[in-house]
C-alpha positions in Angstrom: 47.4 26.2 -126.8 48.7 24.5 -129.7 48.6 25.7 -133.3 49.8 24.6 -136.3 49.0 25.9 -139.7 50.3 24.8 -142.7 51.1 27.3 -145.6 51.3 26.4 -148.7 54.7 27.7 -148.6 55.4 25.5 -145.5 54.8 28.6 -142.6 55.0 26.0 -139.6 53.9 27.8 -136.6 53.3 25.2 -134.2 52.1 26.6 -130.0 50.8 29.1 -128.3 50.1 32.2 -130.7 47.9 33.4 -133.4 49.2 34.7 -137.0 48.0 36.7 -139.3 50.3 38.9 -142.1 50.4 41.9 -144.3 48.9 39.8 -148.2 50.2 40.8 -151.7 49.0 39.9 -155.3 51.1 38.5 -157.9 51.2 39.4 -160.7 52.9 36.8 -162.5 52.3 34.1 -159.8 56.3 33.7 -159.9 58.1 34.1 -156.3 60.0 37.6 -157.8 63.6 36.3 -156.4 64.9 39.9 -156.9 62.6 40.6 -153.6 63.3 40.6 -149.8 61.1 39.5 -147.2 60.7 41.0 -143.7 59.2 39.7 -140.4 57.3 41.5 -138.0 55.5 40.8 -134.8 53.3 41.8 -132.0 53.7 40.7 -129.0 50.8 40.3 -126.6 49.7 38.9 -123.1 46.6 36.5 -124.4 46.3 35.4 -121.5 45.2 37.6 -119.3 43.4 39.3 -123.0 41.5 35.7 -121.9 40.9 36.1 -118.5 39.5 39.8 -118.6 37.0 38.9 -121.4 38.0 41.0 -124.4 39.9 37.8 -126.8 38.1 35.1 -128.1 41.5 31.7 -128.3 39.5 30.5 -131.1 40.0 33.4 -133.2 41.3 32.3 -136.8 44.4 33.6 -138.4 43.8 35.1 -141.7 46.9 36.1 -143.9 45.7 39.6 -143.6 47.1 42.5 -141.3 44.2 42.4 -139.0 44.3 46.2 -138.0 41.4 46.8 -136.7 40.5 43.3 -134.9 43.9 42.5 -133.0 45.8 45.3 -133.3 42.8 47.5 -132.0 41.2 45.1 -129.0 45.0 43.7 -127.3 46.7 47.0 -128.5 44.0 49.4 -127.3 46.1 52.2 -124.0 43.1 51.5 -122.6 42.7 48.7 -121.9 45.6 47.4 -119.6 47.2 44.2 -119.1 46.7 43.8 -115.0 50.2 41.9 -115.0 51.2 46.0 -117.3 49.4 47.7 -114.8 53.6 49.8 -114.2 51.9 51.1 -117.5 55.4 49.6 -119.3 53.4 49.0 -122.3 50.5 49.5 -124.3 47.1 47.5 -124.1 48.0 43.8 -123.3 50.9 44.2 -125.2 54.2 42.7 -123.7 58.0 44.4 -123.7 61.3 42.8 -123.7 61.2 39.6 -125.7 63.6 39.0 -128.3 63.3 36.6 -130.9 66.3 35.3 -132.2 66.6 34.0 -136.7 68.1 31.6 -138.9 68.0 31.0 -143.1 67.5 27.6 -142.8 66.9 26.3 -146.4 66.5 27.6 -149.8 63.4 27.2 -152.0 63.9 25.5 -155.6 61.3 24.5 -157.9 61.6 20.9 -158.9 60.5 20.4 -162.7 61.0 16.4 -163.7 59.4 14.6 -166.9 57.2 12.0 -165.7 54.8 9.7 -167.8 54.8 12.7 -170.6 54.9 15.3 -167.9 56.4 18.3 -166.8 55.7 17.6 -162.5 56.7 20.9 -161.0 57.8 21.1 -157.4 58.4 23.4 -154.4 61.0 22.4 -152.1 62.9 23.0 -149.6 67.4 23.4 -149.6 69.0 22.3 -146.8 72.6 22.3 -146.6 73.4 18.7 -145.7 76.0 20.3 -142.5 76.7 17.6 -139.3 74.3 20.8 -137.1 72.0 21.1 -139.8 71.5 16.9 -140.0 71.7 16.8 -135.9 68.8 19.6 -135.7 66.3 17.4 -138.2 66.9 14.3 -135.6 65.8 16.5 -133.2 62.5 16.9 -135.3 62.4 12.8 -136.7 63.5 13.2 -139.8 65.7 11.1 -141.3 67.2 10.1 -144.6 64.2 8.2 -145.4 61.6 11.2 -145.3 64.1 13.2 -148.1 63.0 14.3 -151.6 66.0 11.8 -153.1 65.8 12.7 -156.6 66.8 16.1 -156.7 69.4 16.3 -154.6 72.0 17.6 -155.9 76.3 18.3 -154.7 77.9 21.8 -156.1 81.4 23.1 -155.1 81.4 20.8 -152.6 78.3 21.1 -150.5 75.7 18.7 -151.0 72.1 20.3 -150.7 69.4 18.2 -149.4 65.6 18.3 -150.4 62.7 18.3 -148.2 58.8 18.6 -149.3 56.4 21.2 -146.9 55.0 18.8 -145.2 57.7 16.5 -144.1 59.5 19.9 -141.9 55.7 21.4 -140.7 55.3 17.6 -140.0 58.3 17.3 -138.0 58.3 20.0 -136.4 54.9 19.7 -135.0 55.6 15.6 -133.8 58.8 16.7 -131.5 56.7 19.1 -129.9 54.2 17.3 -129.3 56.6 14.4 -127.7 59.1 16.3 -126.4 58.3 20.1 -126.0 60.7 20.9 -123.2 63.8 19.3 -125.8 62.8 20.4 -128.6 61.9 24.0 -127.6 65.8 23.6 -126.2 67.1 21.8 -129.2 66.1 25.0 -131.4 67.1 27.2 -129.7 70.4 25.9 -129.4 70.7 25.0 -133.4 69.9 28.6 -134.3 72.4 29.9 -131.8 75.6 27.7 -133.5 74.5 28.4 -136.7 74.8 32.1 -136.2 71.1 33.7 -135.5 70.3 37.0 -135.8 68.1 39.0 -133.0 65.7 40.7 -133.2 65.0 43.9 -131.9 62.7 43.4 -128.3 59.9 44.0 -128.8 59.2 47.8 -127.9 56.0 49.0 -125.7 53.6 48.4 -128.3 55.0 44.5 -128.4 56.0 45.5 -131.5 59.3 43.9 -133.3 60.5 43.7 -136.9 63.4 42.9 -139.3 63.8 43.8 -142.8 65.5 43.2 -145.9 65.9 39.3 -145.8 67.1 37.1 -148.6 64.1 34.8 -149.7 63.9 31.4 -148.3 62.8 29.2 -144.7 63.9 30.6 -141.5 63.9 29.0 -138.0 62.0 31.7 -135.5 63.3 31.1 -131.8 62.0 33.4 -128.9 64.8 33.5 -126.6 64.4 35.5 -124.2 61.6 36.9 -122.2 60.7 38.7 -119.5 59.6 37.9 -116.0 56.3 37.5 -116.5 56.3 35.1 -119.4 55.6 31.8 -118.1 55.4 30.0 -121.1 57.5 31.1 -124.9 56.4 30.5 -128.4 57.6 27.5 -129.2 60.0 27.4 -132.0 58.7 28.1 -135.8 59.1 27.9 -139.4 58.1 30.9 -141.5 58.8 30.7 -145.8 59.4 34.3 -147.3 57.6 34.3 -149.6 54.8 32.7 -148.1 51.0 32.1 -149.3 48.3 33.6 -148.1 45.4 31.9 -146.7 41.5 32.6 -146.4 39.9 33.2 -143.2 38.0 35.8 -141.0 38.6 38.6 -142.4 40.1 38.2 -146.0 38.6 36.0 -148.8 42.3 35.9 -151.1 44.2 32.8 -149.6 46.1 31.0 -152.3 46.1 34.6 -154.6 49.0 36.2 -153.7 52.8 36.5 -152.1 53.5 37.6 -148.8 56.7 38.8 -148.6 56.1 40.9 -144.8 54.2 39.0 -142.6 53.2 39.9 -139.8 52.8 37.7 -136.6 50.4 37.8 -133.7 52.5 35.5 -131.1 51.3 34.5 -128.2 52.7 33.9 -124.6 50.9 32.2 -121.9 51.8 34.5 -118.2 51.3 34.6 -114.7 53.2 35.2 -111.6 54.6 33.3 -108.9 53.4 33.7 -105.9 54.9 34.5 -102.1 53.9 34.3 -98.1 55.1 35.3 -95.2 54.2 34.3 -92.2 55.6 32.7 -88.6 55.1 31.5 -84.9 56.3 31.1 -82.0 58.4 28.3 -81.9 56.5 25.4 -79.0 59.8 26.0 -77.0 58.2 29.1 -75.6 54.8 27.9 -75.4 53.7 28.5 -79.3 50.5 28.2 -79.8 51.7 24.4 -82.6 51.9 21.2 -82.4 55.9 21.5 -83.0 55.1 20.2 -86.4 58.8 21.3 -88.2 56.6 19.9 -92.0 53.1 21.0 -91.4 52.7 24.5 -92.9 49.3 25.7 -91.3 50.7 24.4 -88.0 50.4 27.3 -86.5 51.3 30.1 -88.9 50.4 33.2 -89.9 51.0 36.2 -90.8 50.2 38.1 -87.2 51.6 36.6 -83.1 51.8 37.9 -80.1 55.4 36.7 -78.4 56.9 37.2 -75.1 60.9 39.0 -75.6 63.6 36.8 -75.0 61.5 33.7 -77.4 62.5 32.0 -80.6 60.1 32.8 -83.9 59.9 30.8 -87.0 59.1 32.5 -90.3 58.3 30.2 -92.8 57.5 32.1 -96.8 56.1 30.0 -99.3 56.5 31.0 -103.2 55.3 28.5 -105.8 57.8 29.1 -109.0 56.3 29.6 -112.5 56.7 27.9 -115.0 60.0 27.3 -117.2 59.2 25.7 -120.6 62.7 26.2 -122.3 66.3 27.9 -121.8 64.8 30.8 -123.0 61.8 31.1 -120.0 65.1 29.9 -117.2 65.2 32.2 -114.1 68.5 34.2 -114.1 67.5 35.4 -110.3 64.7 33.9 -107.8 65.8 35.5 -104.7 64.7 36.6 -101.5 64.8 40.0 -99.2 64.2 39.4 -96.1 63.8 42.5 -93.8 62.7 42.2 -89.5 62.4 45.1 -87.3 64.4 46.0 -84.4 63.3 44.5 -82.5 64.2 41.0 -83.9 67.3 39.0 -83.9 68.3 36.2 -86.8 69.4 33.4 -85.5 72.1 33.3 -88.6 73.0 29.7 -89.9 69.3 27.6 -90.0 67.8 28.9 -93.3 66.9 26.0 -95.0 65.0 25.4 -98.6 62.7 23.0 -99.6 61.0 22.2 -103.2 57.8 20.4 -102.5 55.8 18.9 -105.7 52.3 20.7 -104.4 51.1 24.1 -102.9 50.4 21.8 -100.0 54.0 21.4 -99.0 53.1 17.3 -98.5 55.4 16.0 -101.7 58.7 17.0 -100.7 61.4 17.0 -103.5 64.9 18.1 -102.3 65.9 19.5 -99.5 68.8 22.8 -99.3 71.1 23.9 -96.6 73.4 27.2 -97.0 75.9 23.9 -97.1 75.0 22.7 -100.6 76.0 25.7 -102.6 72.9 26.0 -103.5 72.1 29.0 -102.5 74.1 32.0 -100.1 73.4 34.3 -97.1 74.1 37.4 -96.5 73.3 39.9 -93.2 73.3 43.5 -93.6 71.8 46.4 -90.9 69.3 49.0 -92.9 69.9 53.0 -92.7 66.8 52.8 -89.9 68.6 50.1 -88.2 66.6 47.4 -89.0 68.4 43.7 -90.7 68.4 42.5 -93.8 69.1 39.0 -94.8 69.2 38.5 -99.1 69.4 34.3 -99.5 70.5 34.4 -103.4 70.3 31.4 -106.1 74.0 30.2 -106.7 74.4 29.0 -110.4 74.3 25.9 -109.3 71.2 26.4 -108.1 69.0 28.3 -110.5 70.9 25.0 -112.7 68.9 22.7 -110.5 65.6 24.8 -110.8 65.6 25.3 -114.4 66.8 22.1 -115.7 66.2 18.7 -113.7 64.5 16.1 -114.1 63.5 14.7 -111.0 59.5 16.2 -111.1 59.5 16.2 -115.5 60.7 13.7 -117.3 58.2 12.3 -119.5 59.0 12.1 -123.1 56.1 14.4 -124.0 56.3 16.9 -121.6 56.4 20.8 -121.3 58.0 22.1 -118.5 61.4 21.6 -116.7 63.2 22.0 -114.2 60.9 22.8 -111.2 58.8 24.1 -113.0 55.3 25.3 -111.0 56.2 23.9 -108.4 56.5 25.2 -104.2 59.4 26.2 -102.8 59.3 27.0 -98.8 61.7 28.7 -97.0 62.4 28.8 -93.4 64.4 30.5 -90.7 63.9 31.4 -87.2 64.9 35.1 -84.9 64.0 35.7 -81.2 62.2 39.0 -79.5 65.1 41.2 -78.0 64.6 42.2 -74.2 65.6 45.6 -74.7 63.9 48.7 -76.1 64.3 48.0 -79.3 61.0 45.6 -79.5 58.0 48.0 -80.0 55.1 47.1 -77.7 51.3 48.4 -78.9 49.8 48.3 -82.0 52.8 49.6 -84.3 53.7 46.2 -83.9 57.3 44.6 -85.1 56.8 44.1 -88.9 58.8 41.1 -90.7 58.5 42.1 -94.2 59.6 40.3 -97.4 60.4 40.8 -101.0 60.8 38.1 -103.4 63.1 39.1 -107.2 63.0 37.3 -110.0 64.6 37.5 -113.2 63.8 35.3 -116.3 66.4 35.3 -119.4 66.4 38.8 -120.7 67.6 40.0 -116.8 66.8 43.6 -117.9 63.0 43.0 -116.6 62.3 42.2 -113.5 59.4 42.3 -110.5 58.9 42.1 -107.2 56.1 40.3 -105.3 56.4 41.0 -101.0 54.6 40.3 -98.4 54.6 40.3 -94.8 53.7 39.7 -91.5 54.4 41.3 -87.6 54.8 40.5 -84.2 53.1 42.3 -81.1 54.0 42.4 -77.6 52.5 44.4 -74.9 53.6 45.3 -70.9 52.0 46.6 -68.3 52.3 49.8 -66.3 51.8 49.5 -62.1 51.9 52.7 -59.4 52.8 51.5 -56.0 50.9 53.4 -53.6 51.5 52.9 -49.9 48.3 54.7 -47.9 49.9 57.2 -46.5 52.6 57.9 -48.2 55.4 56.4 -46.2 56.5 53.5 -46.8 59.6 51.9 -48.4 59.3 51.4 -52.4 63.0 48.8 -52.0 61.2 46.2 -50.0 58.1 45.7 -51.9 58.8 42.6 -53.9 56.7 41.2 -57.4 56.6 38.1 -59.5 54.4 37.1 -62.3 52.2 34.2 -63.5 51.5 33.6 -67.6 48.1 31.7 -66.7 47.8 30.9 -69.7 50.6 28.6 -70.3 51.3 28.2 -66.6 55.0 29.7 -65.9 56.3 32.4 -64.3 58.5 34.9 -66.1 62.1 35.8 -65.4 62.9 40.2 -66.7 65.9 42.4 -66.4 66.1 45.2 -65.1 67.1 48.3 -67.6 67.9 50.6 -64.8 68.7 53.5 -66.3 65.5 53.1 -68.2 63.9 51.5 -64.9 61.7 49.6 -67.6 61.7 45.0 -67.1 62.7 43.7 -70.0 61.2 39.9 -70.5 64.5 37.3 -70.7 62.5 34.2 -70.4 60.6 31.9 -68.8 60.5 29.2 -66.2 58.5 26.8 -63.8 59.5 27.3 -60.6 58.0 29.9 -58.6 61.9 29.9 -57.0 63.7 30.6 -59.6 61.5 33.3 -61.6 61.9 36.7 -61.4 61.2 39.3 -57.6 60.7 42.2 -58.9 60.6 45.9 -57.2 59.8 49.4 -58.6 61.5 52.1 -58.6 62.2 55.4 -56.1 59.4 56.8 -57.3 56.9 53.7 -56.8 56.9 52.8 -60.9 57.2 48.7 -61.2 56.8 48.5 -65.5 57.2 45.8 -67.1 57.8 44.8 -71.4 57.7 41.7 -73.5 54.5 40.7 -72.5 52.8 38.5 -75.0 48.9 38.5 -75.3 48.0 35.9 -71.7 46.4 36.1 -68.7 48.5 37.0 -66.0 48.6 37.0 -61.9 50.6 39.6 -60.3 51.6 38.4 -56.7 53.0 40.0 -54.4 55.2 38.3 -52.1 56.9 41.5 -50.1 56.2 44.9 -48.7 57.7 47.7 -46.5 57.4 47.1 -43.3 54.5 47.7 -41.3 52.7 47.8 -44.4 49.7 44.8 -45.4 50.2 42.4 -48.3 47.6 42.1 -50.6 45.1 38.9 -50.3 45.4 38.4 -53.4 47.6 38.1 -56.5 46.2 40.9 -59.4 45.0 39.3 -62.3 45.7 41.0 -65.7 44.5 40.2 -68.8 45.7 41.4 -72.2 43.4 40.4 -75.1 44.9 40.7 -79.0 42.2 41.2 -81.6 41.8 42.2 -85.1 41.5 46.5 -85.6 39.8 47.0 -89.1 42.9 48.3 -90.0 44.4 46.1 -93.4 48.1 45.5 -93.8 49.3 47.8 -97.0 52.3 46.7 -97.8 50.8 45.3 -101.4 50.3 48.7 -101.9 53.9 49.2 -102.5 54.5 46.5 -105.1 52.1 46.4 -108.4 52.8 42.8 -108.9 52.0 42.9 -105.6 48.8 44.4 -106.2 48.2 41.7 -108.3 48.7 38.5 -106.4 46.1 40.0 -103.9 43.3 40.8 -106.7 40.4 38.8 -106.1 40.1 38.7 -109.5 42.6 36.0 -109.9 41.0 34.0 -107.5 38.3 32.3 -110.0 40.0 32.7 -113.4 39.6 29.5 -114.9 42.0 26.9 -114.6 44.8 26.4 -117.0 44.7 30.0 -118.1 47.4 30.8 -116.1 50.3 29.2 -115.3 50.7 29.2 -110.9 47.1 30.5 -111.2 44.7 31.6 -108.7 46.6 33.1 -106.9 45.5 33.3 -103.3 43.7 36.1 -102.5 46.3 37.8 -99.7 45.0 40.3 -97.3 45.4 39.8 -93.3 44.3 43.1 -90.2 46.3 44.0 -87.8 45.7 43.7 -84.9 44.4 45.4 -81.2 44.5 44.8 -77.9 42.6 45.9 -74.7 42.7 45.0 -71.1 40.8 43.8 -68.2 42.2 44.2 -64.2 40.6 41.3 -61.8 38.0 41.6 -64.3 37.7 45.5 -65.1 38.6 47.0 -68.5 41.7 49.3 -68.2 42.0 51.7 -71.1 45.5 50.6 -72.6 48.8 53.6 -72.4 50.4 53.8 -76.0 54.4 53.8 -75.6 56.8 55.4 -78.2 53.4 56.6 -79.6 52.6 52.4 -80.0 48.7 52.8 -79.4 47.2 49.8 -76.3 51.0 49.1 -75.5 50.6 48.9 -71.6 48.0 47.8 -69.3 48.1 50.3 -66.0 47.0 49.4 -63.0 47.4 50.4 -58.7 48.8 48.6 -56.0 47.6 50.2 -52.4 49.2 49.1 -49.0 47.5 49.8 -46.3 49.4 50.2 -42.1 49.4 47.1 -40.5 47.6 47.0 -37.3 49.7 47.8 -33.9 50.5 44.7 -31.6 50.8 46.0 -27.6 54.6 47.3 -26.8 56.9 45.2 -25.4 60.2 46.7 -24.0 61.9 47.2 -20.5 59.7 50.0 -19.9 56.5 47.1 -19.9 58.4 45.2 -17.6 57.6 46.4 -14.0 54.4 44.9 -14.1 55.2 41.5 -14.1 57.2 41.6 -10.4 54.4 43.8 -9.0 51.8 41.3 -10.4 53.5 38.6 -8.9 54.4 39.7 -5.1 50.2 40.7 -4.8 49.4 37.5 -6.0 52.6 36.3 -3.3 50.7 38.6 -0.3 47.2 37.0 -0.7 48.5 33.5 -1.0 49.6 34.8 2.6 46.7 36.4 3.8 44.7 33.6 2.7 47.1 30.4 4.6 46.0 33.2 7.9 43.2 33.8 7.3 42.8 29.1 7.0 45.0 28.2 10.1 43.2 31.0 12.7 39.6 29.2 11.9 41.1 25.9 12.8 42.1 27.2 15.5 38.9 28.5 16.6 37.4 25.2 16.0 39.3 23.6 18.6 
């Protein structure tokens, strides 16, 4: 919201703030040149106050201090802005804001006889310097706008005079037609003109400066904490000024105010952050493999096999940037993954989009572009940490690029409100560093951002989880005498149609999945340990068939394979990471999903909450109770394979060959006897 208060003595306050002031009765009515002035202000988060329904932006400033109104409501400690939920400030106060002021003009009274009438007019005299002329040019004020009859030169210095209307309208029009350029120009002018910084606003949002010579001052907001998304527009304030009528005062125009109290308003809000993952398509991930579609299989949870690749994306909507005082001085990510996951280094990519759906691309960065750096470390608990930090070149582009906002009346700057997508890859290890079962393998990210006031910063957090499972096979022989070393299995993933390849950790007696193949001849042939145990770890939640292809001599192979189905499902527990960060709770606050459009930059926030996974299993259609592993429940699906003895065939060998000649000789004797009998019968017939 922009408000313009044209006060009698040229008080200009254009931008997102309200104003009131102490009132003093002037007697006599002329300015007391022996006095000095002061500026006092209270900085409040009116965005949150309006959202919470405790403040109405239609409030009209009165020129009178409003202790029972503005300060009692917005500074009430019992009313806490969600953005101040960490207890840094009272009520809706915003601490850490710095204003800088510089005297811009002196106050003069112009008197001249015109048509037998003495004309008296209050004017503002501005020294004709190169710096002043440049700033007046930014305001669109030219030589034709001067009150030329009053111009004077003394001591080699020339002073030009202007009415309050000219200065008021110049600043107003400049802000309306090119807000960002005007803000930046005013901030630079105050800096080069030797401006003085006021103390930072405290826990009450208060700052003040006193002992100021009377005159016209330009005041700009030069440093803001991280939550401020739109700074107060530059404003002119005259010391003294004249009171005005309004909601709680009716003495407008009757007194001088040497010590005005201001109640500036800031737009506030926070960036967004969400981290999701998916298994790579080549590793049978449940996605189409689209590199640019942020919805293609990405989720907060996934089940992945050991040895498979994982693709991560971090999506963050940048906060609003309105001028140099709200520039980002840090916008970086600290990504932490479990010991069981290894970064694929060198593939981090940052892509900026105009829209939250990430379809309208602005720019794409890789590390070699020099816009960001990536570093890797190992935490004390063994987890891997990847830090992504913007360089000065990258921050400059984020803050000042004209690729998005380049119109004459733009308010935002750089990549303000745009969406940043960070992508990288990792791989699930094939060893005991991987956590199996319900505990999952966490993948957390923290976003840290700072504004121009680098003493103030905040973080957002999000995470996702990778789940892995396995089987625990007990091999038995019906008589307890078989040779386990002769037993061999192959495992087929029926869901994705591939065979497992694994590597045996002999010391642990555990097989870890390393990959997959289509050809059964290339599949790993598993064998149990000497005690008949066959443990395979690193399997995703799918349907599998375990086929026995060899058993101990004299025992019968299984007629068919054993069908094992591992089923993942959402559990009852929600991810608790949002409770580790105050602003993470704000991002996860459902109230922010229904605020009116435009009240917050980058709002409404997406409500983040995801359930952790649990698992169950069936073996040949029968439910089994999954075993825990290292304190993590539902990790391994158990089943037992029993081979029975085969049927005995008749024996052969030296002890059994005696029958063959006996039988042969017997048959030969029978033949001879038969021939003799037949011959005798023929002779008798003759």
